N, C-alpha and C positions, 0 to 999 in steps of 0.2 A: 504494500500500500504506500502511496506517495503522500508526502506532507502537503498540507494546504499552504499555498504561497503566503509568505509574510508571517507565518506562525512558527515559533521556535519549536524544535524537536529536541527532546532530551531524555534524561533518565530519572525515573522515580524509584526510590529505594527505601528500605527500612529493615527493621528487625522484629522478630517474634521472641517473646520471653515467656518461659514457663513460670507463672506467678505463684504456683504452688511449691516451686523448688524442684530441683532435679533437672535431668536432661530433657531436651525436647524430643517428642516422638518422631520417628522417621516416617516419611511418606506423606507429609502434609502438603497441600496445594494452597497457594496464596492467590486470591483474586484481587486485582486492582480495579477499582471503580472510580470513574471520573464524572463530574457533574458540572453543568453550565447553567447559569441563570438565563431567564428569558430576556427579551430585548430591553426591558426597563429595569432589570435586576431586582424586581419586587415579586415576580411570579415564582411558580414552582421550579424546582431544579429539574433539569432533564439529563438523564444519563447519556453520556457521550463516549465513555470508555468502559470496556469490560474485558479484561485480559486475565489469563491465569498462567501460573508458573509454579514449578516445584520449589519448596523451601530448601535453602542450602543447609548442609549439615551443621554449619555454625549459627543457624538461626537467622541468616540474612536473606533478603530477596531483592531483586533488581529487575526493573522493566525498562528496556532501552527502546529508543526510537518512538517515544510517546509524544504526541502533539501536546504542547504546553502553552496554550493561549493564556494571557493574563487573567487572573482570578478564577481559573478552573479549580474546583475543589476535588481533591483525591482522598481516598481512604483505602485501607487494605482490609480484607476479610479472610478468615480461615474457619473451617468447621472442624472441631475436635471433640471426639466422643459424642457426636451427634448434636453438639451445642455450637451455634454460630457466634463467633467473636469478631469484633472489628476495632480498628484503630480510630483515633480521633481524626477529624478532617485536617488537611493542610491545603493551603491555597498557593497557586503558582504566582510568581511575580513577573511583571513585564521584562522581557529580555533574558531571563534566567533559564538555563538549560538543565538544571538539576534541582530536585526536590527530595528531601528526606522526610518521610512520614514519622509521626510520633510512634514510639514502640507499641506494639500490639501485644497485650498480655493474654495468655490463655491459662485456664485453670483445670485441674483435675475435677471430675464431677462426683457428686454424692446425692443420694436421695434422703439424707438426714434433715428433715424439716425442723429439728430442734436448733439448727444453726441460724434460723431466721428469727428476727424479733420484729414485732409489730410496733411501729412508731406512731402512725396516725391513721385515722379512718375518717373519710369525708362521705357523708350521705346527702344526696341532693334529690328532692322530690319535685317532679315536674307534672303539674296538673293542667297543662295547656291544651290537652286533647280531652274533649268531653267523655266522661265515663271511663277514662283511662288514667292510670298513674304510671309514669315512668320513673324508675328509681335508678340513680347512678351512684355506685359505691366506688370509692377510690381508697385503696389500701396502700400505705407506704411502709415497705418492709426494709430491714437492714440485714445484710449478710456480712457479719464481721469475720468470717472464716477466710481461709485461703483456698476455698473450693467453690466451684459453681454448683449451687443447689438446684437440682432438677426436680420440679414439682410435677407429679403425675396428674394428668387431666385427660378427660375424654372429650374436651372441647366445650362441655356444657357444665362442668363442675370442677371445683378445686377442693381438696380434702379438708381444708380448714376454713372454708367459707360456705355457710349453710344458706341455701336459697329457699324462699317461700314456696309452698306447694303451688302448682299450676302457673309458675312463672313462665312467661312467653318471651321469645326472642332474646334468649340469654346469650351473652357473648363476653369474651375476655380479651383484653388488650394489655400486653405486658410490655413495659418500656424500661 
């Protein structure tokens, strides 16, 4: 693929760290994703780059010949033990042909729910539709361990959140 005229082509690199400690597992694949703003920079981000490469034995990765227009946002992703992890975003600068992403931490997984503590609960009742009550519950949890806690769910329930009988249109969004 050839570069777009007037756009710098360069290298995006970074590292992956095992936040639980110990060596990195072999065979991980890193995905580099790049995003651009709409014309007025206030719209949604549009994905413009999606590349993958194997992780080096030393925990480093590098993507070469990547178009790097000013203010393009990049992040790295990796899936480990079925859990997706991603780095923070980093933005390109005009005229620069190299970008180093913040380190991407991965963690060993556990199903031990006792590692989670409940910090806050917000419950919002919406009566705007006649004869219907919409209830939004926001739970803020903290995981103070060095492991990623995997919470089992069937998509309609979570073990430590009881829903009322006959609840409709139940959904969960984890951020």
